[in-house]
C-alpha positions as CSV (number, residue, x, y, z in Angstrom):
1,M,58.2,27.3,-25.8
2,R,59.9,27.3,-22.5
3,R,62.3,30.1,-21.7
4,K,65.4,28.0,-22.3
5,R,67.0,30.7,-24.3
6,V,66.8,33.1,-21.5
7,F,68.2,30.6,-19.0
8,F,71.1,29.9,-21.4
9,V,71.9,33.6,-21.5
10,A,71.8,33.9,-17.8
11,A,74.0,30.9,-17.3
12,L,76.5,32.2,-19.9
13,L,76.6,35.6,-18.2
14,S,77.1,34.1,-14.8
15,L,80.1,32.0,-16.1
16,T,81.8,34.9,-17.9
17,L,80.8,38.0,-16.1
18,W,83.8,38.3,-13.8
19,A,86.1,35.4,-14.5
20,Q,86.4,35.5,-18.3
21,M,86.5,39.2,-19.1
22,L,90.3,39.3,-19.0
23,V,92.4,42.0,-20.6
24,P,95.0,40.7,-23.1
25,D,98.6,40.7,-21.7
26,E,99.9,42.8,-24.5
27,V,97.6,45.8,-23.8
28,A,99.4,48.4,-21.7
29,Q,97.9,49.0,-18.2
30,A,97.4,52.6,-19.1
31,E,95.1,51.7,-21.9
32,F,92.5,50.0,-19.8
33,E,93.0,51.5,-16.3
34,G,89.5,52.4,-15.0
35,Q,87.7,50.5,-17.8
36,T,87.2,47.3,-15.8
37,D,84.8,48.9,-13.3
38,A,82.8,50.6,-16.1
39,T,82.5,47.3,-18.0
40,E,81.4,45.5,-14.9
41,T,78.7,48.1,-14.3
42,I,77.4,47.8,-17.9
43,L,77.3,44.0,-17.6
44,I,75.4,44.2,-14.4
45,Q,72.9,46.5,-16.1
46,I,72.6,43.9,-19.0
47,V,71.9,41.2,-16.4
48,E,69.2,43.4,-14.8
49,H,67.5,44.0,-18.2
50,L,67.6,40.3,-19.0
51,S,66.0,39.4,-15.7
52,L,63.0,41.5,-16.9
53,F,63.2,40.1,-20.4
54,E,64.1,43.6,-21.7
55,Y,66.2,42.3,-24.5
56,D,66.4,45.5,-26.6
57,Q,67.6,47.5,-23.7
58,A,70.2,44.9,-22.9
59,I,71.4,44.8,-26.5
60,V,72.1,48.5,-26.9
61,L,74.3,48.5,-23.8
62,F,76.9,46.3,-25.5
63,D,77.8,49.3,-27.7
64,E,78.8,51.2,-24.5
65,I,81.6,48.7,-23.8
66,T,84.9,49.9,-25.1
67,Y,88.2,48.3,-26.3
68,P,89.7,45.9,-25.4
69,Y,86.7,44.2,-23.8
70,R,84.4,45.0,-26.8
71,D,86.5,42.9,-29.1
72,S,86.8,39.8,-26.9
73,S,85.2,36.7,-28.3
74,Q,83.6,36.1,-24.9
75,L,81.8,39.4,-24.9
76,R,80.7,39.0,-28.5
77,L,79.3,35.6,-27.7
78,L,77.4,37.1,-24.8
79,E,75.9,39.6,-27.3
80,A,75.0,36.8,-29.7
81,S,73.3,34.9,-27.0
82,V,71.2,37.9,-26.0
83,L,70.4,38.7,-29.6
84,S,69.2,35.1,-30.0
85,S,67.0,35.4,-26.9
86,A,65.5,38.5,-28.5
87,G,64.7,36.6,-31.7
88,K,67.3,38.5,-33.7
89,F,68.8,35.3,-35.1
90,D,70.4,36.7,-38.3
91,E,72.4,39.2,-36.3
92,A,73.4,36.6,-33.8
93,R,74.4,34.2,-36.5
94,V,76.8,36.7,-38.1
95,I,78.6,37.2,-34.8
96,V,78.9,33.5,-34.1
97,E,80.0,32.5,-37.6
98,N,82.7,35.2,-37.6
99,I,84.0,33.9,-34.3
100,S,83.9,30.3,-35.6
101,V,86.0,31.3,-38.6
102,Q,88.5,33.1,-36.4
103,E,88.4,30.4,-33.7
104,P,87.4,27.1,-35.3
105,E,87.6,25.2,-32.0
106,N,85.5,27.7,-29.9
107,T,82.8,25.3,-28.7
108,D,80.8,28.2,-27.0
109,A,80.2,29.7,-30.4
110,L,79.1,26.3,-31.8
111,H,76.7,25.8,-28.9
112,I,75.1,29.2,-29.6
113,L,74.9,28.4,-33.3
114,A,73.3,25.0,-32.6
115,A,70.7,26.7,-30.3
116,I,69.9,29.2,-33.0
117,E,69.4,26.4,-35.6
118,S,67.2,24.5,-33.1
119,V,64.9,27.4,-32.5
120,L,64.5,28.0,-36.2
121,G,63.7,24.3,-36.7
122,R,66.8,23.7,-38.9
123,T,67.6,20.3,-37.4
124,R,70.2,19.3,-40.0
125,Q,72.2,22.5,-39.4
126,Q,71.8,22.1,-35.6
127,Q,73.1,18.5,-35.8
128,T,76.1,19.6,-37.9
129,A,77.1,22.2,-35.3
130,L,76.7,19.7,-32.5
131,E,78.8,17.1,-34.3
132,R,81.6,19.7,-34.8
133,I,81.5,20.2,-31.0
134,I,81.9,16.4,-30.4
135,S,84.8,16.3,-32.9
136,I,86.5,18.9,-30.8
137,E,85.4,17.7,-27.4
138,P,84.2,14.1,-27.6
139,E,82.9,14.2,-24.0
140,N,81.0,17.4,-24.3
141,A,77.8,16.3,-22.4
142,E,75.7,19.2,-23.5
143,A,76.2,18.5,-27.1
144,L,75.8,14.7,-26.6
145,V,72.4,15.3,-24.9
146,A,71.3,17.6,-27.7
147,L,72.2,15.0,-30.3
148,G,70.3,12.4,-28.3
149,N,67.2,14.6,-28.3
150,I,67.4,15.0,-32.1
151,Q,67.5,11.2,-32.5
152,L,64.5,10.8,-30.2
153,A,62.6,13.4,-32.2
154,N,63.2,11.2,-35.2
155,R,62.1,8.1,-33.4
156,N,65.6,6.7,-33.4
157,I,65.4,5.5,-29.8
158,R,68.4,3.3,-29.7
159,Q,70.7,6.0,-31.2
160,G,69.3,8.6,-28.9
161,A,69.9,6.4,-25.9
162,G,73.5,5.8,-27.0
163,F,74.2,9.6,-27.0
164,F,72.6,9.9,-23.5
165,H,74.7,7.0,-22.2
166,R,77.8,8.7,-23.6
167,A,76.8,11.9,-21.8
168,L,76.4,10.1,-18.5
169,T,79.8,8.5,-18.9
170,A,81.3,12.0,-19.3
171,E,79.1,13.5,-16.5
172,P,77.5,10.8,-14.4
173,E,74.9,13.2,-12.9
174,N,74.0,15.1,-16.1
175,M,70.3,15.9,-15.7
176,G,69.7,16.2,-19.5
177,A,71.0,12.7,-20.1
178,L,69.0,11.2,-17.2
179,L,65.8,12.8,-18.5
180,G,66.7,11.8,-22.1
181,L,67.0,8.2,-21.0
182,G,63.7,8.5,-19.2
183,R,62.1,9.6,-22.4
184,A,63.9,6.9,-24.5
185,F,62.7,4.1,-22.2
186,R,59.2,5.7,-22.1
187,M,59.0,5.7,-25.9
188,N,60.1,2.0,-25.8
189,R,57.4,1.3,-23.3
190,E,60.0,0.1,-20.8
191,W,58.2,1.7,-17.9
192,E,60.4,0.6,-14.9
193,D,63.6,1.8,-16.5
194,A,61.9,5.1,-17.5
195,E,60.7,5.7,-14.0
196,Q,64.2,4.9,-12.6
197,Y,65.9,7.6,-14.7
198,Y,63.2,10.2,-14.1
199,S,63.3,9.6,-10.4
200,Q,67.1,9.6,-10.4
201,A,67.0,13.1,-12.0
202,V,64.5,14.3,-9.4
203,Q,66.6,12.8,-6.5
204,L,69.7,14.5,-7.8
205,Y,68.0,17.8,-8.6
206,P,65.0,18.1,-6.2
207,D,64.7,21.8,-6.8
208,N,64.8,21.6,-10.6
209,A,61.3,22.2,-12.1
210,E,62.1,20.5,-15.5
211,A,62.9,17.2,-13.8
212,R,59.6,17.4,-11.9
213,T,57.5,18.3,-15.0
214,E,59.2,15.5,-17.0
215,R,58.4,12.9,-14.4
216,A,54.9,14.3,-14.0
217,R,54.2,13.7,-17.7
218,F,55.4,10.1,-17.3
219,Y,53.2,9.6,-14.3
220,R,50.2,11.1,-16.1
221,G,50.8,8.9,-19.1
222,R,50.7,5.9,-16.7
223,Q,47.5,7.2,-15.1
224,H,49.3,7.8,-11.8
225,L,47.5,11.2,-11.5
226,I,48.1,11.9,-7.8
227,L,51.9,11.4,-8.3
228,A,51.9,13.6,-11.3
229,L,50.1,16.3,-9.4
230,E,52.6,16.1,-6.6
231,D,55.4,16.7,-9.0
232,L,53.7,19.6,-10.7
233,N,52.9,21.1,-7.4
234,E,56.6,21.0,-6.6
235,A,57.5,22.4,-10.1
236,K,55.0,25.3,-9.4
237,R,56.7,25.9,-6.1
238,I,60.2,26.0,-7.7
239,E,59.2,28.1,-10.7
240,P,55.9,29.8,-9.9
241,N,56.1,31.9,-13.1
242,D,56.6,29.0,-15.6
243,Y,53.9,29.1,-18.2
244,W,54.1,25.5,-19.3
245,T,54.0,24.2,-15.7
246,A,50.7,26.0,-15.4
247,I,49.4,24.5,-18.6
248,D,50.5,21.0,-17.5
249,R,48.8,21.4,-14.1
250,G,45.6,22.7,-15.8
251,N,45.4,19.8,-18.2
252,L,46.1,17.3,-15.4
253,L,43.4,18.9,-13.2
254,L,41.0,18.6,-16.1
255,E,41.8,14.9,-16.4
256,M,41.1,14.6,-12.7
257,N,37.7,16.3,-13.3
258,R,38.8,19.2,-11.1
259,R,37.5,21.8,-13.5
260,A,37.4,24.9,-11.3
261,P,41.0,24.6,-10.2
262,A,42.0,23.8,-13.8
263,L,40.5,27.1,-14.9
264,E,42.4,28.9,-12.1
265,E,45.6,27.4,-13.5
266,F,44.9,28.4,-17.1
267,N,44.1,31.9,-15.9
268,R,47.4,31.9,-14.0
269,A,49.1,30.9,-17.3
270,I,47.5,33.8,-19.0
271,E,48.8,36.2,-16.3
272,I,52.3,34.8,-16.7
273,N,52.3,35.1,-20.5
274,P,49.3,36.9,-22.0
275,G,50.9,36.7,-25.4
276,E,50.9,32.9,-25.6
277,F,47.7,31.5,-27.1
278,L,47.2,28.0,-25.7
279,A,45.9,28.9,-22.2
280,Y,43.1,30.9,-23.9
281,V,41.9,27.8,-25.7
282,Y,41.3,26.0,-22.4
283,S,40.0,28.9,-20.4
284,A,37.5,30.0,-23.1
285,G,35.9,26.5,-23.1
286,L,35.8,26.3,-19.3
287,K,34.4,29.8,-18.9
288,D,31.6,28.8,-21.3
289,E,31.0,25.7,-19.2
290,F,30.8,27.8,-16.0
291,G,28.5,30.4,-17.4
292,D,31.1,33.2,-17.7
293,L,30.0,33.9,-21.2
294,D,31.5,37.4,-21.5
295,G,34.8,36.1,-20.2
296,A,34.7,33.3,-22.8
297,M,33.9,35.8,-25.5
298,S,36.9,38.0,-24.4
299,D,39.2,34.9,-24.6
300,Y,38.0,34.0,-28.1
301,E,38.6,37.6,-29.2
302,T,42.2,37.4,-27.8
303,L,42.7,34.0,-29.5
304,S,41.6,35.3,-32.8
305,R,44.3,38.0,-32.6
306,L,47.0,35.8,-31.3
307,R,46.4,32.9,-33.7
308,P,44.4,34.1,-36.7
309,D,45.0,30.7,-38.3
310,Y,43.1,28.9,-35.5
311,Y,39.6,28.8,-37.0
312,F,38.0,27.5,-33.8
313,A,38.7,30.9,-32.2
314,F,36.5,32.6,-34.9
315,E,33.9,29.9,-34.4
316,G,33.7,30.6,-30.7
317,L,33.8,34.4,-31.2
318,G,31.0,34.2,-33.8
319,L,28.8,32.1,-31.5
320,H,29.2,34.6,-28.7
321,K,28.7,37.7,-30.9
322,M,25.6,36.0,-32.3
323,R,24.4,35.3,-28.7
324,T,24.7,39.0,-27.9
325,G,23.1,40.2,-31.1
326,Q,26.3,41.8,-32.5
327,W,25.4,40.7,-36.0
328,E,28.1,42.4,-38.0
329,E,30.9,41.1,-35.7
330,A,29.3,37.6,-35.7
331,R,29.1,37.6,-39.5
332,N,32.7,38.7,-39.8
333,A,33.8,36.1,-37.4
334,F,32.0,33.2,-39.2
335,T,33.3,34.5,-42.5
336,E,36.9,34.3,-41.1
337,A,36.2,30.8,-39.7
338,Y,35.0,29.6,-43.1
339,R,37.9,31.3,-44.9
340,R,40.3,29.1,-42.8
341,A,38.2,25.9,-42.9
342,Q,36.5,25.7,-46.2
343,N,35.2,22.2,-45.7
344,E,33.1,23.5,-42.8
345,H,30.4,25.0,-45.0
346,L,27.9,25.7,-42.2
347,Y,30.2,28.5,-41.0
348,A,29.1,30.3,-44.3
349,L,25.5,29.7,-43.5
350,L,25.9,31.1,-40.0
351,A,27.5,34.1,-41.6
352,A,24.6,34.5,-44.0
353,I,22.0,34.3,-41.1
354,C,23.9,37.0,-39.2
355,W,23.9,39.1,-42.4
356,M,20.2,38.7,-42.7
357,R,19.7,39.9,-39.1
358,L,22.0,42.8,-39.7
359,E,20.4,44.1,-42.9
360,D,17.5,42.2,-44.5
361,I,16.9,38.7,-45.9
362,T,18.0,39.6,-49.4
363,A,21.5,40.9,-48.4
364,P,23.5,37.7,-48.6
365,R,21.9,36.5,-51.9
366,A,25.2,36.5,-53.9
367,F,27.2,35.1,-51.0
368,I,24.9,32.1,-50.6
369,G,24.7,31.6,-54.4
370,Q,28.5,31.0,-54.4
371,M,28.0,28.1,-52.1
372,F,26.1,25.8,-54.5
373,N,29.4,24.9,-56.3
374,R,31.2,24.2,-53.0
375,V,28.7,22.2,-50.9
376,P,28.3,18.6,-52.0
377,R,25.1,18.2,-54.1
378,D,22.2,16.1,-52.7
379,T,23.2,16.5,-49.1
380,L,21.1,18.1,-46.4
381,Q,23.5,21.0,-46.2
382,W,23.1,21.7,-49.9
383,Y,19.3,21.7,-49.6
384,M,19.5,24.0,-46.6
385,F,21.6,26.5,-48.5
386,R,19.0,26.3,-51.3
387,L,16.2,27.0,-48.8
388,F,18.0,30.1,-47.5
389,H,18.9,31.2,-51.1
390,D,15.2,30.9,-52.0
391,L,14.5,33.1,-48.9
392,T,16.7,35.8,-50.3
393,V,14.5,36.0,-53.4
394,R,11.4,35.8,-51.2
395,N,10.4,32.4,-52.3
396,F,8.8,30.7,-49.3
397,Q,7.8,27.4,-50.9
398,G,10.7,25.1,-50.0
399,E,10.3,24.5,-46.2
400,T,8.0,21.5,-46.5
401,D,10.4,19.6,-48.6
402,M,13.3,20.5,-46.3
403,L,11.3,19.3,-43.2
404,I,10.6,16.0,-44.9
405,R,14.3,15.5,-45.6
406,I,15.2,16.3,-42.0
407,D,12.5,14.0,-40.7
408,S,14.0,11.1,-42.7
409,E,17.5,11.7,-41.5
410,T,18.8,8.9,-39.2
411,N,21.9,10.6,-37.9
412,D,20.8,12.5,-34.8
413,T,23.7,14.9,-34.8
414,L,23.1,16.0,-38.4
415,K,19.4,16.1,-37.7
416,A,19.9,18.4,-34.7
417,Q,22.0,20.7,-36.8
418,M,19.4,20.9,-39.6
419,L,16.6,21.5,-37.1
420,F,18.6,24.4,-35.7
421,Y,18.9,26.0,-39.2
422,M,15.2,25.5,-39.7
423,A,14.7,27.4,-36.5
424,M,16.9,30.2,-37.8
425,Y,15.0,30.1,-41.1
426,Y,11.8,30.9,-39.3
427,E,13.6,33.3,-37.0
428,V,14.7,35.6,-39.8
429,R,11.3,35.3,-41.3
430,G,9.9,36.8,-38.1
431,N,8.2,33.6,-36.7
432,P,9.9,33.1,-33.3
433,N,7.2,30.8,-32.0
434,V,7.8,28.3,-34.9
435,A,11.6,28.8,-34.4
436,N,11.2,27.9,-30.7
437,R,9.5,24.6,-31.7
438,Y,12.4,23.5,-33.8
439,L,15.0,24.7,-31.3
440,L,13.3,22.4,-28.7
441,M,13.3,19.5,-31.1
442,A,17.0,20.1,-31.8
443,Y,17.8,20.3,-28.1
444,E,16.0,17.1,-27.3
445,L,18.4,15.2,-29.6
446,N,21.2,16.3,-27.2
447,A,23.9,16.7,-29.9
448,R,26.3,18.5,-27.6
449,S,29.3,18.0,-30.0
450,I,28.0,20.5,-32.6
451,P,28.7,24.2,-32.1
452,E,25.1,25.0,-32.9
453,F,24.0,23.3,-29.7
454,R,25.5,26.1,-27.6
455,L,23.3,28.6,-29.5
456,I,20.3,26.4,-29.0
457,D,20.9,26.3,-25.3
458,W,21.6,30.0,-25.0
459,I,18.5,31.0,-27.0
460,L,16.2,28.7,-25.1
461,T,17.6,29.9,-21.7
462,D,17.3,33.5,-22.8
463,R,13.7,33.0,-23.7
464,N,13.0,31.1,-20.5
465,I,11.9,28.0,-22.4
466,K,12.4,24.8,-20.4
467,P,13.3,22.0,-22.8
468,F,11.9,19.2,-20.7
């Protein structure tokens, strides 16, 4: 998510910091003499904390502001906006709703309420707040643009465009409305009109990064990649610390097959926001590709912490832990991957193989036994699980039948997978030479789409075995 909440707080502060913090006429001069300077000092400190995204430090400073400023609706709305930026939506909502009861036509309060509902994904409540604003101020361009965006999100293109046109009537140079119309025409595949509105936004706001990134996405979708890159370069210049601009540039560079600069851009995104998961997805894959295997493993470890529901992170982590012989960590990673993707039964088999390497071939007997009711019967996967289960009871009679089944398989991808597991079967039995033979056979099928191919490649490289 872009830092729109932070920008909204900064804009609200800049509008109200000096001009709107007025003392009620009925308050005697003696009551507030000397308080204005103190309040201004505190507000400056709040702005400084917000510029560093130190929300908690900014929030506590509001309690240092004294009457009569502390009770003004403007100050309380500032506090609600900061609370929202800090993710403390319940506290912010209480402030905003109280002000809305006391001042039903306070559109600033309604704007903050709409922003809170938007972040929480409560679109209906957001729309209700925005419609209340329009009923009070029919030409409120900000609310009209937000309503237009809601309509576009629901694929109501005509209705959305109507709100954007109304916003432009109220404010002929409103950037949000121009970009909204660009999106509406883009969704309607009316390319010339879409480009016209995007370009108008860029011409009016040449130093606005959002206008550049929006037009870049349009250009990328039309395969005008050089033009898209020019816009993203400008967006990067304007806002060098914007995470999503870095992601967009990285993806565009990937599309242009400029993989090394793409990795640099994803690494830059990680530096900007190490707590956001998406850049790690791209950087891990590229680091694998460039041979920075330890860097890729580190990225997968971070991914598994940031997004534990993302099972591919555990897959990548398990493969790298297996590559480095960290059998317990590999087993745990594949177990977690299987727990999150229970149709991917081979994660469980990889976990069992690591378990065998960690302890002995009998260790995962019960674990593999559970799989017979989960894996579809009479499939190569089921027979492979049976082969490994037989191994746990030291029954070494089933490999010939398994090899015949694999040899009869016509799908090269599935065949390569099964050859890999045959190699692992002989590996855990202590027959690396036989394992190498099946690894080579699997490699020659060139099934690069399967995760096991990476292990095949790594093992053969580590053993200095040339596939061809």
